[in-house]
N, C-alpha and C positions, 0 to 999 in steps of 0.2 A: 492385539486385540483393540479395537477402537469403536467408540460409541458417539463420535461427534455428530453425525448426521441424523441419529435418533432425538438428539437433544436440539438441534437446529429445527427440525420438523415442526416444532411445538412451541418452543420458547426462543425469543432473540436474546442472545448472549454475546457479550464482549469478551474478548480473547481471556481476561482474567477469570471472569465467571465460568467459561469454559474448562478452564484448567482445573479449578476447584470442584466443578462437577464431575469431570473425568476421572479426578482422584478419587472422590467418594464412591462412584460406582465401581472402578477397579479395586478398591479395597474390599467390597463386598463379594467380589468374584472368586470362586474356589479355584486355587493353583496347586500343583503338583509338589508336594514338601517331600524332599527325597533324603535319605539318609545312605551314605556310601561310606566305604572304608579302603584304605590301602596302606602298605608299608613301602618304605622307600630309603634310599641313601644308605651306602655301605661304606666301611672302614676299610680302606685298601692296603695292601703291601707296597714294597717298593716297585714292583713290576706292575702296579696298578690293577691288580687282581683284587676281587672282593673276598673280604674275610667275614665281616659280620655286618648283618643286616641291623641298622640302627633303631628305628622307630616305626610306629604304626599309628594312625589316626583313623576315627570315625568322625564324619562331619554331617551337619544338617545342612541342605542346601535350599534356599527359596529363591524365587525370582529376584533379580535377571540372571541368577545361576552364574555367578562370576567367582563367589568367595563364599567360604562358610559363614553361616548365621550362628553356630554352635560347633564347638570342637571337643573332641576328647581324644587327646594323645598319649601315648605312653611310650617309655624306652623299652625295647625288647632285647636287643643285642643277641640275636640268634645266629648259628652259623650259616653262612652264604649258601653253603651245600643243601640245608634244610630249608631254604627259602619257600618251599611250597607249603611248609606247616605254618608259614605266618598268615594265610589264608584263614586258618582256624581262629588266630588272635584277632583278625579282622572282624570275623563274624561275632565273637564274642563281644568286640567293644561295640558294634552295631546294636547287639543286644541290650549292652549296658546304657548305652546314649537313648534308646528307645524308652528305658525306664525314667528317663527326665524330660523328653520331649516327644511330640508326635510326630509321625510321618506317615506317607501313603505308601512308600515302597522302599525296598532296600536294595542297593546296587554293590555287588561285590567285584573285585577283580579277577573275575575269571572269564575269559572270551570262549563262551560255550554258546553263542547265539541268544543271549538274554532269556534262556530256559529257566523256570522256576526250579530251585534247588529241590523241592518236594517232589518235582516230576523227574528228576534226574536218577538215572539207574545205571549200574555197570554194563548193561545190556547195550544202551544208547551210546556209550563210548566206543564200540567198535564201528559206528556209523560216522564218527567225527573225525575230521582231519587233523589229529593230533599225534605227536610221536609216540612211539612206544615207551619211552621214559616218562613223558608227561601223563601218559595214561597209567602208568604203574603209580605214580604219586598220587593222580585224582582218586584211584582205586582206594588208596590208604586212607586218604583223609575224608572220602565222602560219607562214610558213617557218622562222625563227629559233625561234619557240616550239615547233615540231613537233620541230626537231632538239635542243633542249634535252631536252623531254620524252621522244623516244625514247632520247637516252643515260641519262636517269634511269631509264626502265623497262627497259633493256636491262642497265644496271649493278646495279640495285638491286631489279629485279622489283615494282616498285609503280606504280600509275597516278598520273598528274596531271590533276586534275579542274579544269575550268572552273565553278566554283560561285558564285563571287560573294560577295556579301554575306549569302547565306544560312547560309554556314559562320561559326560562332563564332570558330573559330581564324583566320580571316581578318580577323574584327573585332579580335581581341587582337593580330594583327599590325600592323592600323591603328592601334591605341592605342600600341603599342610604337614604331612608326615615329614617330608625332606626339611621344611622350616625348623620343625622340632628337632629333627636330627642333628642340625648344625648347633642348636643349643645344648643338646645332650653330649654331643661331641667335644664341646668347648669345655664343658663340666668334666669329662672324663680326661681331656688333656692336662687341665689344671690339677687334677686330683692325682693323676699319675705322673705329672712333670716330665711330660714328653711330647714330642710332635706326631701329630696324627693326619691321616690323609682321608678325607671324606669325599667319596663319589657321589655326585647330586643325581637325582632323576633327568630323564633325557630331556633335552630342549627346554632348558630353564636357567634363570639367572637371579641369584639372591641380591637383595638390597638390605643393606643393614640400618638401622635406625637406632635412636638413643634408647628405645623402649624395647626392641626386638628385632626381628628380621623377616621379610617378605621373600616369598620365593615365586618369581612370574614366569608364567610360560612364554617360550618363545617360538611356539607353534603359530602358523599363520591363522588369522581368524580367532586367536586366543589370546591376544595381546594384554587384555584387561582381566584374564583369568589368573588367580594367585591365591596362594596359602599363607598363613601368618603364624608365627609363634612369638609369645611374650618372653622377654628375658627377665624373669622374675627376680633371679638371683644376681643379676649384673655380671655374668660371666663374659658376655662380649667384651667387656673393658679390659678383661684379664688375660686376653690371648691378642696374638698377631695373626691376620688372616691373609693369605695370598690365593687369589682366584687364578686358576688356569685351566686349558684345555686338557682333555685325557687324551694324551697321545695313541692310546690303543683302542679308543672307543669313540668313533665320530658322532658327536652330537651330543657328548657328555662333559660336564665340567666337574673340576676336582677342586677342593679347599685344601690348602695346607694350613693347618691350625697349630700355632704353637704359643705355650705359655709364656706371658712376659716375665723376664727375671725381676 
């Protein structure tokens, strides 16, 4: 969005004046504030098979839609076989975050054509290109999801969309939950005094800092999209981390996390 010509038509401005005028006008423009949620990263066995999904996060994303403005993350440690139930946790986190910040719409990690959850019914599943297993899981969680969605719509007057990975805010939520999963897994490794293998979300790379960890997207045109988790307890200093590629899943990376002696 650009307002330069509108200003130049009536007032002569130097480049510095134009910058401040543009900033002022853009600051008054309404933009889409999006809350999204996702869960990601799994503790793996020695065959690189997922055992436990570690974390879920809800994020508020504002322009330029590259990283979260506000984040609410929690450890979930649920069985990877029950991963479909994580969507319920994600919807609950969105509802909780809406109690703290305002948003215009909610995006969930369900790739169902960006349909509103309130409009979603079991009959519609028959027309969707999903596997019978996925359809079965959706039917199981749909009542709870519609209940949470209805509460959000009734209280905050916004829609909850099943948009999935087409949403950049969902990707940011995935990276944010992945960053927090690194912190949570480091804590678990030090508490249990054993080495753990953590599988990261697809096509991303961690960058550790003194205060926390960033998880950057490696997808083309997403080089500046990232999630972040703060290391409040200093657990990153208590472990050794080795990064490697997942030999059984192309595009995925693994962290081998070992407590320091």
